[in-house]
C-alpha positions as CSV (number, residue, x, y, z in Angstrom):
1,M,121.9,53.0,65.5
2,T,120.5,49.9,63.8
3,A,122.3,47.6,61.4
4,T,119.7,48.0,58.7
5,D,119.5,51.8,58.7
6,P,122.2,53.7,60.7
7,L,120.4,57.0,60.2
8,D,117.2,55.8,62.0
9,A,118.5,57.2,65.3
10,L,118.7,60.7,63.7
11,D,115.1,60.5,62.7
12,T,114.1,60.2,66.4
13,V,114.8,63.9,66.9
14,A,113.1,65.0,63.7
15,A,110.3,66.8,65.5
16,I,112.6,69.1,67.5
17,A,114.8,69.5,64.5
18,D,111.9,70.6,62.4
19,A,110.9,73.2,65.1
20,V,114.4,74.6,64.7
21,L,114.2,74.5,60.9
22,F,111.0,76.5,60.8
23,E,111.6,78.8,63.7
24,G,110.2,82.2,62.7
25,Y,109.4,81.0,59.2
26,L,106.1,82.8,59.1
27,L,104.5,84.7,62.0
28,Y,100.9,85.4,63.0
29,P,98.7,86.5,61.3
30,Y,100.5,84.4,58.6
31,R,99.8,86.8,55.7
32,A,102.3,88.1,53.2
33,S,100.9,91.6,53.8
34,A,101.5,91.5,57.6
35,Q,104.3,93.9,58.6
36,K,106.0,91.4,60.9
37,N,106.5,89.1,57.9
38,A,108.2,91.8,55.8
39,L,111.6,90.8,57.2
40,R,112.1,87.1,57.4
41,W,114.8,84.5,57.8
42,Q,116.3,85.5,61.1
43,F,117.9,82.2,62.4
44,G,120.8,80.2,61.3
45,V,121.4,82.2,58.1
46,L,124.7,81.5,56.4
47,V,125.2,83.9,53.4
48,P,127.8,83.7,50.7
49,P,131.2,85.0,51.9
50,A,131.3,87.9,49.4
51,V,128.4,89.6,51.2
52,S,129.1,88.5,54.8
53,A,130.8,91.7,56.0
54,A,128.4,94.1,54.3
55,L,125.3,92.3,55.7
56,A,126.8,91.5,59.1
57,E,125.7,87.9,58.5
58,P,128.0,84.9,58.9
59,S,129.0,82.7,56.0
60,A,130.0,79.8,58.3
61,S,129.1,78.4,61.7
62,R,131.3,76.4,64.1
63,T,130.4,73.8,66.6
64,E,132.8,72.2,69.0
65,C,132.0,69.6,71.6
66,V,133.7,66.8,73.6
67,I,133.2,63.2,72.7
68,D,133.8,60.3,75.1
69,A,135.2,58.2,72.2
70,R,135.2,54.5,71.7
71,P,137.4,52.6,69.2
72,G,135.8,52.0,65.8
73,A,133.0,54.5,66.4
74,T,131.2,56.0,63.4
75,L,129.9,59.5,63.4
76,R,126.6,60.1,61.6
77,L,125.9,63.6,60.3
78,R,122.8,65.2,59.0
79,L,122.9,68.8,57.8
80,R,119.5,70.5,57.4
81,F,118.6,73.9,56.1
82,L,116.1,75.8,54.1
83,G,116.8,77.0,50.6
84,L,114.9,80.1,49.4
85,Q,112.5,79.5,46.5
86,R,110.9,82.5,44.9
87,R,107.3,82.1,43.8
88,S,106.1,84.6,41.1
89,V,102.7,85.0,39.6
90,V,102.4,85.3,35.8
91,D,99.1,85.8,34.0
92,A,98.1,84.1,30.7
93,D,99.8,86.8,28.7
94,G,103.1,86.3,30.5
95,T,102.9,89.5,32.6
96,E,104.2,89.1,36.2
97,H,102.0,90.3,39.1
98,D,102.3,90.5,42.8
99,R,98.8,89.1,43.1
100,L,96.3,87.4,40.7
101,E,92.8,86.5,41.9
102,V,91.0,83.7,40.1
103,D,87.4,82.7,41.1
104,G,87.9,84.4,44.4
105,V,91.1,82.6,45.2
106,P,94.2,84.9,45.5
107,H,97.5,83.8,44.2
108,T,100.5,85.9,45.5
109,A,104.2,86.2,45.0
110,W,106.1,84.9,47.9
111,E,109.4,83.4,49.1
112,E,109.1,79.8,50.2
113,G,111.5,77.8,52.2
114,V,112.4,74.4,50.8
115,P,113.9,71.9,53.3
116,R,117.3,70.5,52.2
117,Q,119.2,67.7,53.8
118,V,122.7,66.2,53.5
119,D,123.6,62.9,55.2
120,A,127.0,61.4,55.7
121,A,128.8,58.9,57.8
122,V,132.5,59.3,58.9
123,A,134.7,56.9,60.9
124,L,136.2,58.7,63.9
125,D,139.5,56.9,63.2
126,A,139.6,58.7,59.8
127,L,139.1,62.0,61.5
128,A,142.1,61.3,63.7
129,E,144.3,61.3,60.5
130,A,142.9,64.4,58.7
131,P,139.8,66.6,58.5
132,V,137.0,65.2,56.4
133,T,134.9,67.5,54.1
134,V,131.3,66.7,53.1
135,D,130.2,68.6,50.0
136,V,126.8,70.4,50.0
137,T,125.3,70.9,46.5
138,C,121.8,71.8,45.5
139,P,121.1,72.5,41.8
140,A,119.1,75.4,40.5
141,T,115.5,74.5,39.8
142,T,112.5,76.1,38.0
143,T,109.0,74.7,38.0
144,S,105.7,76.0,36.8
145,E,102.2,75.3,38.1
146,E,99.1,76.2,36.0
147,I,96.3,78.4,37.4
148,R,93.0,77.6,35.8
149,D,89.5,79.0,36.5
150,A,86.3,77.0,37.1
151,T,85.8,76.6,33.4
152,G,89.2,75.1,32.9
153,A,90.6,78.2,31.1
154,L,94.2,78.9,31.7
155,R,94.6,82.1,33.7
156,G,98.3,82.1,34.5
157,H,101.1,80.2,36.2
158,L,102.9,80.0,39.6
159,V,106.6,79.9,38.7
160,R,109.0,78.8,41.4
161,R,112.7,79.4,41.0
162,A,115.6,78.3,43.3
163,E,119.2,79.2,42.9
164,A,122.0,76.7,43.1
165,L,123.4,76.3,46.6
166,T,127.0,75.2,47.4
167,G,128.8,74.7,50.6
168,R,130.6,72.1,52.7
169,V,130.8,70.6,56.2
170,V,134.3,70.2,57.6
171,L,134.8,67.7,60.4
172,A,137.9,67.3,62.5
173,T,138.9,65.9,65.9
174,E,141.6,66.6,68.4
175,P,142.7,64.2,71.2
176,L,142.5,65.7,74.6
177,P,145.2,65.3,77.2
178,G,144.5,62.9,80.1
179,P,143.7,59.3,80.7
180,Y,140.1,59.3,79.4
181,G,140.7,59.1,75.6
182,A,138.3,62.0,74.9
183,L,138.2,63.9,71.7
184,R,137.3,67.5,70.8
185,L,135.0,67.4,67.7
186,R,135.0,70.4,65.4
187,L,132.2,70.9,62.9
188,D,132.2,73.8,60.4
189,V,129.3,74.5,58.1
190,V,130.4,76.8,55.3
191,N,128.5,78.5,52.6
192,D,130.6,78.6,49.4
193,G,128.0,80.3,47.3
194,V,128.6,83.2,44.9
195,A,127.0,86.6,45.3
196,D,127.5,90.1,44.2
197,P,129.4,91.9,47.0
198,S,127.0,94.8,46.7
199,A,123.8,92.7,46.6
200,P,121.1,93.6,49.1
201,R,120.1,91.0,51.7
202,A,117.0,90.0,49.8
203,E,119.1,89.0,46.8
204,A,121.9,87.4,48.9
205,L,119.4,85.2,50.6
206,R,118.8,83.4,47.3
207,T,122.1,81.6,47.7
208,A,122.1,81.4,51.6
209,L,121.7,78.3,53.8
210,I,118.8,79.3,56.1
211,S,118.0,77.8,59.5
212,A,121.2,75.7,59.1
213,H,121.7,73.1,61.8
214,T,123.1,69.6,62.2
215,V,122.1,66.4,63.9
216,L,124.9,64.1,64.9
217,G,124.9,60.5,66.1
218,L,127.4,58.1,67.6
219,D,127.1,54.4,67.5
220,R,129.8,53.9,70.1
221,G,130.7,56.3,72.9
222,A,128.8,59.5,73.8
223,F,128.7,63.2,73.4
224,L,129.3,65.2,76.6
225,S,127.0,68.0,77.7
226,S,128.3,71.5,76.9
227,A,126.1,73.0,79.6
228,D,126.7,70.5,82.3
229,P,129.8,68.4,81.6
230,P,131.3,65.9,84.0
231,Q,134.0,67.4,86.2
232,W,136.9,65.7,84.5
233,A,135.9,67.2,81.1
234,A,134.8,70.7,82.4
235,S,138.0,72.5,81.3
236,A,138.0,70.9,77.9
237,V,134.3,71.8,77.3
238,A,135.0,75.4,78.5
239,A,137.7,75.7,75.8
240,C,135.3,74.7,73.0
241,V,134.5,77.4,70.5
242,N,130.9,77.7,69.3
243,A,130.1,80.4,66.8
244,H,126.5,80.8,65.4
245,S,125.7,77.3,66.7
246,W,125.2,75.7,70.1
247,P,125.4,71.9,70.8
248,V,122.8,70.2,73.0
249,L,122.3,66.5,73.8
250,A,119.3,65.6,71.7
251,G,118.2,62.2,72.8
252,P,116.1,61.3,75.8
253,P,117.5,62.1,79.2
254,G,120.5,59.8,80.0
255,D,121.2,59.2,76.3
256,G,124.5,60.8,75.0
257,S,124.4,59.2,71.5
258,L,122.7,62.1,69.8
259,L,123.6,65.8,69.5
260,L,121.8,68.8,67.9
261,A,123.9,71.8,66.9
262,T,121.4,74.6,66.5
263,P,121.5,78.4,65.9
264,I,118.9,78.7,68.7
265,I,120.2,78.1,72.2
266,L,118.3,75.2,73.8
267,E,118.8,73.1,76.9
268,D,120.0,69.5,76.7
269,H,117.3,66.9,75.7
270,P,114.8,69.5,74.3
271,Q,111.3,68.2,73.7
272,L,108.1,69.6,72.2
273,A,105.2,70.0,74.6
274,P,102.9,67.0,74.0
275,E,99.9,69.4,74.1
276,S,101.1,71.3,71.0
277,P,99.0,70.1,68.0
278,T,100.9,71.9,65.2
279,N,103.9,73.9,64.4
280,L,103.1,77.6,64.7
281,F,106.6,78.6,63.7
282,D,107.4,80.3,67.1
283,G,109.5,78.3,69.6
284,T,108.3,80.5,72.5
285,E,104.7,80.3,71.4
286,N,101.7,80.1,73.6
287,D,99.7,77.7,71.4
288,E,96.4,78.6,73.0
289,I,96.7,82.3,72.4
290,L,97.9,81.9,68.8
291,A,95.2,79.3,68.0
292,L,92.5,81.6,69.4
293,R,93.8,84.6,67.5
294,T,94.0,82.5,64.3
295,L,90.3,81.6,64.8
296,A,89.6,85.3,65.1
297,L,90.9,86.0,61.6
298,T,88.2,87.1,59.2
299,D,87.4,84.9,56.2
300,D,89.3,87.3,53.9
301,E,92.3,87.2,56.2
302,K,92.3,83.4,56.3
303,R,92.0,83.3,52.5
304,E,95.0,85.5,52.2
305,A,96.9,83.4,54.7
306,R,96.2,80.2,52.8
307,A,97.4,81.8,49.6
308,T,100.6,83.1,51.3
309,D,102.2,79.7,51.9
310,P,101.1,76.1,52.0
311,R,102.3,75.8,55.6
312,A,100.2,78.8,56.6
313,A,97.3,77.1,54.9
314,H,97.9,74.1,57.1
315,I,98.0,76.2,60.3
316,V,94.6,77.9,59.4
317,D,93.0,74.6,58.5
318,A,94.4,72.8,61.5
319,V,93.1,75.5,63.9
320,D,89.7,75.6,62.2
321,A,89.4,71.8,62.8
322,M,90.4,71.9,66.5
323,G,87.5,71.0,68.8
324,P,86.8,71.9,72.4
325,A,88.8,69.0,73.8
326,M,91.9,70.1,72.0
327,F,91.6,73.7,73.3
328,E,91.2,72.3,76.8
329,R,94.5,70.5,76.4
330,L,96.1,73.8,75.4
331,H,94.8,75.6,78.4
332,G,97.7,74.6,80.6
333,A,99.7,71.7,82.1
334,I,101.5,71.3,85.4
335,R,104.6,69.1,85.4
336,P,105.7,68.8,89.0
337,D,109.0,67.0,88.3
338,G,107.6,63.6,89.3
339,R,106.0,64.7,92.5
340,A,102.4,63.8,93.3
341,P,100.0,66.7,93.4
342,D,99.6,66.3,97.1
343,D,103.3,66.8,97.6
344,I,103.3,70.2,96.0
345,P,103.2,72.9,98.7
346,T,100.3,75.3,98.8
347,L,101.5,78.8,99.1
348,A,98.3,80.7,98.9
349,T,95.2,80.5,101.0
350,P,92.1,78.9,99.4
351,G,90.4,81.2,96.9
352,T,93.5,83.4,96.4
353,P,94.3,83.9,92.7
354,W,97.6,82.1,92.1
355,W,98.6,84.7,89.5
356,D,98.2,87.7,91.8
357,P,100.8,88.1,94.6
358,G,99.1,91.3,95.7
359,A,96.1,89.3,96.7
360,D,98.0,86.9,98.8
361,A,99.1,88.3,102.2
362,S,101.4,85.3,102.7
363,V,103.9,86.6,100.1
364,D,105.6,90.0,99.7
365,P,108.2,90.1,96.9
366,D,109.5,93.5,98.3
367,S,110.3,92.1,101.7
368,D,110.6,88.3,101.4
369,E,114.0,86.7,101.9
370,A,116.0,84.1,100.1
371,L,119.1,82.3,101.5
372,V,122.3,82.8,99.5
373,D,125.5,81.3,100.9
374,G,123.5,80.6,104.1
375,R,122.6,84.3,104.6
376,P,119.4,86.0,103.8
377,V,119.1,88.5,100.8
378,V,116.3,90.9,100.3
379,R,115.4,93.7,97.9
380,G,118.5,95.9,97.6
381,S,121.0,93.2,98.4
382,S,124.2,93.1,96.2
383,V,124.9,89.7,94.7
384,I,127.2,88.1,92.1
385,L,125.6,85.9,89.4
386,V,127.1,82.4,89.3
387,P,124.9,80.4,86.9
388,G,126.3,77.0,86.2
389,R,125.1,73.5,86.7
390,G,121.6,73.2,85.1
391,S,121.4,76.9,84.3
392,D,119.9,78.3,81.1
393,A,122.6,78.5,78.5
394,Q,122.1,82.2,77.9
395,D,122.5,83.0,81.6
396,T,126.0,81.5,81.6
397,F,127.2,84.6,79.7
398,L,126.4,86.6,82.8
399,R,128.6,84.6,85.1
400,G,130.5,86.9,87.4
401,A,128.3,89.9,86.8
402,A,127.3,92.2,89.7
403,A,123.6,92.6,90.3
404,T,121.1,94.1,92.8
405,V,118.2,92.1,94.1
406,Q,114.8,93.7,93.2
407,A,112.4,91.1,94.5
408,V,112.1,87.6,96.0
409,L,109.3,85.5,94.6
410,R,107.8,82.1,95.2
411,D,106.1,80.0,92.5
412,V,103.1,77.7,92.8
413,D,105.4,74.7,93.0
414,G,107.3,76.1,96.1
415,G,110.4,77.3,94.2
416,T,112.2,80.5,95.1
417,H,113.2,83.0,92.4
418,V,115.3,86.1,92.8
419,A,114.7,89.0,90.5
420,V,117.8,91.1,89.8
421,S,119.0,94.0,87.7
422,L,122.5,94.2,86.4
423,D,124.6,96.9,88.0
424,D,126.4,97.8,84.7
425,D,123.3,97.8,82.6
426,P,122.6,101.4,81.5
427,G,118.9,100.5,80.8
428,A,118.4,99.0,84.3
429,D,116.3,101.9,85.6
430,L,114.1,101.9,82.5
431,Q,113.6,98.1,82.7
432,A,112.8,98.4,86.5
433,T,110.1,101.0,85.6
434,H,108.4,98.3,83.5
435,G,109.0,95.5,86.0
436,R,111.5,93.7,83.7
437,F,114.2,91.8,85.5
438,R,116.4,88.7,85.2
439,Y,115.5,85.8,87.4
440,F,117.8,83.3,89.1
441,R,117.6,80.6,91.7
442,P,119.3,81.3,95.0
443,D,122.0,78.7,94.2
444,E,122.9,80.7,91.1
445,L,123.9,83.7,93.2
446,A,126.7,84.5,95.6
447,L,127.0,87.4,98.1
448,A,128.9,90.4,96.9
449,D,131.8,91.5,99.1
450,G,130.5,94.2,101.4
451,G,127.0,94.1,99.9
452,P,124.0,94.4,102.1
453,S,122.4,91.1,103.3
């Protein structure tokens, strides 16, 4: 944090925070008429409390984490979310339409997402005395944009309306027992908006906080990882409650001064792939495939996509402008964890397709072995899932589950992966038919008592 602008540090994670903000905002083929865009706003939605139960959507989120506190520290907070803005199309006579075409350019009704942001700074010493509330207030707005034809004649208006949004962020700390002086930080984001209890989801979203997430910064001390805490803090971290939000360390590796609390489960220190040229609104995207499919849209489809949303127009224009060199960058990248290419083991014989284990006689997922607890496991072995240090955050929910090994696989970097099916999963047989399994490293497994090995 700098003395001139203490919020500068929060800006350093703006790229990954923007990816969270616009996750699922608009999906390929980026047109309002596309079926997959008929139901939007899936992540981080906090609706008014009056409709929460009926819609099975939360009205608040909670984030808890452990801080290695330092005296006199200041906590910087940035709440970010989208506010829904309805765009309607009105002709020159004042009649509303779903679509109005002028000089070959379509103008359509749509729901846009407007980024909102609330910044605050709170002394940790103040939180020790009592919780601190930061108010969230966004006034209602109405704007009008003229639609004119090539002759300058007025043909209609684009009218944009946004409802007032109200909420609050409540911060509190609790000292943890022990000699380390650590604190448990609690952050609640609450929607205090008003809505008709019988309102459908589409109406309730007008006063919802969408894609709500927070960025936190400490000028002294550090946030502790919720996925891989130091041993002395493991029990305190395990007792933290996170509802509709998950905290991850957000700065570069080794930096604990920044934290991102997000409705999407991420690993610590998330980064955007440097090869990705633009936000395609899908965090699990394959940029090359989506870019090529966007290029394949017809001119009429691209025109509709551009008319759907300004951000969709940016995607279409950006992909159209991509040259061969950019597509070559998207074609793939190998990041061997710092190893030189010569240090990466070669598993397949020359000329063998790396993607086809059936063409490589040196591997056989049905009979290959992996060492678990010093003993070999093969297809059919019974194991217990013990994801922990360095595991995917979602896999930690399966800790202690019994599973059966379905295959042992090797990747092109020499790593071993064990495909398993959950013993208590009623859909395991169906998933096995389609070759869908869960994958773990051998050190994330333990031998089941009495299980085959």
